[in-house]
C-alpha positions in Angstrom: -24.7 12.9 -11.2 -22.1 10.2 -11.8 -19.3 10.3 -9.4 -16.0 11.6 -10.7 -13.2 8.9 -11.2 -10.2 9.1 -9.0 -6.8 8.9 -10.6 -5.3 5.7 -11.8 -1.6 5.2 -11.7 -1.0 7.2 -15.0 -3.4 9.9 -14.2 -1.6 10.6 -10.9 1.7 10.5 -12.6 0.3 13.4 -14.9 -0.5 15.6 -11.9 3.0 15.1 -10.8 4.2 16.5 -14.1 6.2 13.5 -15.3 4.0 12.0 -17.9 5.1 14.3 -20.9 8.6 12.9 -20.3 7.1 9.4 -21.0 4.8 10.6 -23.9 1.5 10.4 -22.1 -1.5 12.9 -22.2 -2.5 14.7 -19.1 -5.5 14.0 -16.7 -6.8 15.8 -13.6 -6.9 14.7 -10.1 -10.3 14.7 -8.4 -11.0 14.5 -4.7 -12.9 11.6 -3.0 -16.2 12.1 -1.0 -16.3 13.2 2.4 -19.7 13.4 4.5 -19.7 16.8 6.2 -22.3 16.2 8.8 -22.8 12.9 10.7 -25.4 12.3 13.4 -23.3 11.9 16.6 -25.8 9.5 18.0 -26.7 7.2 15.0 -23.8 7.6 12.6 -24.3 7.5 8.9 -27.2 5.7 7.2 -26.3 2.2 6.3 -28.2 -0.5 4.2 -28.4 -3.1 7.0 -29.1 -2.8 10.7 -26.1 -5.0 11.6 -24.0 -2.5 9.7 -25.1 0.4 11.6 -24.5 -1.6 14.8 -21.0 -2.5 13.8 -20.3 1.3 13.1 -21.5 2.1 16.7 -19.4 -0.8 18.0 -16.2 0.1 16.2 -16.5 3.8 16.9 -16.8 3.2 20.7 -14.4 0.3 20.9 -11.6 0.8 23.4 -8.5 -0.6 21.9 -6.9 -1.0 25.4 -9.9 -3.4 26.6 -8.1 -6.7 27.6 -10.4 -8.8 25.3 -9.4 -6.6 22.2 -5.8 -6.7 23.3 -5.9 -10.4 23.5 -7.2 -10.6 19.9 -4.5 -8.1 18.7 -1.9 -10.3 20.3 -2.6 -13.1 17.9 -0.9 -11.2 15.0 2.9 -12.0 14.8 4.9 -8.5 14.8 8.3 -7.5 13.6 10.4 -4.4 13.8 11.2 -1.8 11.3 13.5 0.8 12.9 12.0 1.5 16.2 8.4 0.6 15.1 6.9 -2.8 16.2 4.5 -3.6 13.4 2.0 -6.4 12.7 3.0 -8.6 9.8 0.0 -7.4 7.9 0.3 -3.5 6.9 -2.7 -2.1 5.5 -2.5 -0.7 1.9 -4.3 2.5 1.1 -5.2 2.2 -2.7 -8.9 1.5 -1.7 -8.8 4.7 0.2 -7.2 6.5 -2.8 -9.7 4.6 -5.1 -6.8 3.4 -7.2 -8.5 0.1 -7.8 -6.2 -1.5 -10.5 -9.4 -3.0 -12.0 -8.1 -3.7 -15.4 -11.1 -3.3 -17.9 -13.7 -3.4 -15.2 -14.6 0.3 -15.3 -17.5 0.1 -12.9 -15.3 -0.9 -10.1 -13.9 2.6 -9.4 -17.4 4.1 -8.8 -18.4 1.0 -6.7 -15.5 1.7 -4.5 -15.9 5.2 -4.3 -19.5 4.8 -3.3 -18.8 2.1 -0.8 -15.6 3.6 0.9 -17.2 6.7 2.5 -15.3 8.5 5.1 -17.1 6.6 7.8 -16.4 3.3 6.2 -12.7 4.0 6.1 -12.8 4.8 9.8 -14.6 1.5 10.3 -11.9 -0.3 8.2 -9.1 1.1 10.1 -10.6 0.4 13.5 -11.3 -3.3 12.4 -7.6 -3.6 11.2 -6.6 -2.5 14.7 -9.0 -4.9 16.3 -7.3 -7.8 14.6 -3.7 -6.5 15.2 -3.0 -4.7 12.1 -1.4 -1.7 13.6 -0.1 0.2 10.5 -1.2 1.5 7.2 0.5 3.2 4.2 -0.9 6.7 3.6 -0.3 9.6 1.2 -0.7 13.2 2.1 -3.6 13.4 -0.5 -5.6 10.8 1.6 -5.9 13.7 4.2 -7.3 16.0 1.6 -9.8 13.4 0.3 -11.2 12.5 3.8 -10.9 14.0 7.2 -8.5 11.2 8.2 -7.3 13.1 11.4 -10.7 12.4 12.8 -9.8 8.8 13.1 -7.2 9.5 15.7 -8.9 12.4 17.4 -12.6 11.1 17.5 -12.3 7.4 17.0 -9.4 7.0 19.5 -7.4 5.3 16.9 -3.8 4.3 17.5 -2.8 3.2 13.8 0.7 4.1 12.8 1.0 5.3 9.2 3.9 5.1 6.8 4.3 7.8 4.2 4.2 7.0 0.5 6.0 10.3 -0.7 4.8 10.5 -4.3 6.8 12.8 -6.5 9.5 12.4 -9.2 10.8 15.9 -8.6 13.8 15.6 -6.4 13.9 19.3 -5.7 10.5 19.1 -4.1 11.2 15.8 -2.3 12.0 17.2 1.2 9.1 19.7 1.2 6.6 17.0 0.4 8.3 14.7 3.0 8.0 17.2 5.7 4.3 17.6 4.8 3.6 14.0 5.5 5.5 14.2 8.8 3.5 17.1 10.0 0.4 15.1 9.2 1.7 12.5 11.7 3.7 9.9 9.7 5.9 7.5 11.8 8.0 6.4 8.8 8.6 7.2 5.0 9.8 5.6 2.0 10.6 6.5 -1.7 7.7 6.0 -3.9 8.2 2.9 -6.1 7.2 4.9 -9.2 10.1 7.2 -8.6 12.6 4.5 -8.0 11.4 2.8 -11.2 11.4 5.8 -13.4 14.5 7.3 -12.1 16.3 4.1 -12.8 14.9 4.0 -16.3 15.9 7.5 -17.1 19.5 6.8 -15.7 18.9 9.2 -12.8 19.8 6.7 -10.1 21.6 9.4 -8.2 18.2 10.7 -7.3 17.4 7.5 -5.4 20.4 8.2 -3.2 19.4 11.9 -2.8 16.0 11.0 -1.6 17.4 8.5 0.9 19.8 11.0 2.2 16.8 13.5 2.7 14.7 11.1 4.5 17.7 10.0 6.8 17.9 13.5 8.1 14.7 13.0 10.1 14.1 10.7 13.1 12.0 8.1 11.3 12.4 4.7 9.8 13.4 5.0 6.1 12.5 2.8 3.1 12.9 2.3 -0.5 10.1 1.0 -2.7 10.1 -0.3 -6.3 8.1 -2.5 -8.6 11.1 -3.5 -10.4 14.0 -5.3 -9.0 16.8 -3.2 -10.5 16.3 -0.2 -8.0 16.6 -2.5 -5.2 19.8 -4.2 -6.6 21.1 -0.8 -7.2 20.6 0.2 -3.6 22.4 -2.9 -2.4 25.3 -2.4 -4.8 25.7 1.2 -3.6 25.7 0.2 0.0 22.5 2.1 1.1 21.0 0.6 4.2 17.3 1.6 4.5 15.3 0.5 7.5 13.1 -1.6 5.0 12.4 -2.3 1.3 9.0 -2.5 -0.2 9.0 -4.7 -3.3 6.2 -6.1 -5.3 5.7 -9.9 -5.0 3.3 -12.1 -6.8 3.4 -15.1 -9.1 2.2 -14.8 -12.7 0.0 -17.8 -12.8 -3.4 -15.9 -13.1 -5.6 -15.4 -16.2 -5.0 -11.7 -16.8 -1.1 -12.0 -16.7 0.4 -11.2 -20.1 3.3 -13.2 -21.5 6.8 -12.8 -20.1 8.2 -12.0 -23.6 5.9 -9.0 -23.8 6.8 -7.4 -20.6 8.8 -4.1 -20.8 10.5 -2.2 -17.8 8.3 0.9 -18.0 5.1 -0.4 -19.1 3.3 0.3 -15.9 3.7 4.1 -16.5 2.8 4.1 -20.1 -0.6 4.0 -21.9 -2.3 0.7 -21.3 -2.6 -1.6 -24.5 -6.0 -2.7 -25.7 -4.4 -6.1 -26.5 -4.8 -9.1 -24.0 -1.3 -10.2 -24.5 0.3 -6.8 -23.4 0.2 -4.7 -20.2 -3.2 -3.4 -19.1 -3.0 -2.4 -15.5 -2.7 -6.2 -14.8 0.9 -7.0 -13.4 3.0 -5.4 -10.7 5.8 -7.9 -10.2 7.3 -8.8 -13.5 10.3 -10.7 -12.0 8.9 -12.8 -9.1 11.5 -15.6 -9.6 14.4 -13.1 -9.8 13.1 -11.2 -6.8 12.8 -14.2 -4.5 16.2 -15.4 -5.5 17.8 -11.9 -4.9 16.0 -11.2 -1.6 17.4 -14.4 -0.1 20.5 -12.7 0.8 19.2 -9.2 1.5 19.5 -8.3 5.3 16.9 -5.4 5.1 13.4 -6.1 6.3 11.1 -6.7 3.3 7.6 -5.6 2.9 5.9 -7.4 0.0 3.1 -5.5 -1.8 0.7 -6.3 -4.4 0.8 -9.8 -3.2 -2.7 -10.6 -4.7 -1.9 -8.9 -8.1 -4.6 -6.3 -7.3 -7.2 -9.1 -6.7 -6.3 -11.5 -9.4 -4.9 -14.1 -7.0 -7.0 -15.5 -4.2 -6.0 -14.2 -0.7 -5.2 -17.6 0.7 -2.9 -18.2 -2.0 -1.1 -14.9 -2.5 -0.5 -14.4 1.2 0.9 -17.9 1.7 3.2 -17.3 -1.4 4.6 -13.9 0.0 5.4 -15.3 3.4 6.8 -18.7 2.0 9.1 -16.7 -0.4 10.7 -14.6 2.1 8.5 -11.4 3.0 8.9 -10.2 6.4 5.6 -8.4 6.1 2.9 -7.9 3.6 1.1 -4.7 2.6 -2.6 -5.5 1.8 -5.3 -3.5 0.6 -8.5 -4.5 2.1 -12.2 -3.6 2.3 -13.6 -3.8 5.9 -15.3 -7.1 5.2 -12.1 -8.8 4.0 -10.0 -8.1 7.1 -11.0 -11.0 9.4 -10.5 -13.7 6.7 -7.2 -12.2 5.4 -5.9 -12.2 9.0 -6.7 -15.9 9.4 -5.0 -16.7 6.1 -2.0 -14.7 7.3 -1.7 -16.4 10.6 -1.9 -19.9 9.1 0.5 -18.8 6.5 3.1 -17.5 9.0 2.7 -20.6 11.2 3.4 -22.9 8.2 6.3 -20.9 6.8 9.1 -22.0 9.4 11.0 -23.8 6.8 11.1 -21.0 4.3 14.7 -20.3 2.7 14.9 -16.7 3.6 15.2 -16.2 7.4 12.9 -13.7 9.2 14.9 -10.4 9.1 12.4 -8.4 11.3 
């Protein structure tokens, strides 16, 4: 049987009940796979022997081992609120199977078959091995996979930041509390909500969500794909513990022309025309973003720095740190982690003369 596809951005928005407002048809949310029974001695079946050995190594790895700690310390850190985080934060779209694969329809199924529950645990542990000590997660990730087992059985220490996904301000606090009860160490307003509320002239909801989060003893952030919600927060005098804003250049083949870019296109039906939006761009305003963020005194986590795989890691990571990001949020498969960390360490070391000072 062909695996069910997990939701893309528009399908997820449908489940949240906001697409009818934007004139888009509905779609359903499907859960990811989870292996119910795993042999405690051998682990899951892998294609290669080395893969099976790596599974055993990672599962039994003691993160307090001096050799592992020495490796972790190579990762530069910064502070967000009371949290000390590595400058790479793991993204979770590869767990959610939100692949942003443009017109490559097979990628969704490929990722769903590769990123089993066990593979995800391996990915998290490998992140921690290399000093990536935090990840962005959503409550539905815990419904797709038994993620709590990573902390309980794999002795993981990973902190996670809650991406609270809803555009219903009346349900915001209830959903936030659900994330906190699952163990979140911080939370932020979903970028889709910021963008949509700004577009619908419901900017007060951004303030309300911020005030709700501030009631809890956690670092609080505001996320956006567009610059305008961040500018609004600065104008209103909101002082979050961090911003999460997309950052990537548009010098890649699938980027559509600037004159064809529209504010809300990311949340509308994808166009079949190559010169228009088709799940292909996440930072429409990189030059304006870089210029504006120069003077922002709030720590900045840049995300979508590789334009969902369209920009080579070495290039996208360097661009983000050179242009002022304090942290980058990077979705990675397990086999990408080591090299991405190497790129980040080199980029940070060479970014001493960047215009925006390190805020965190």
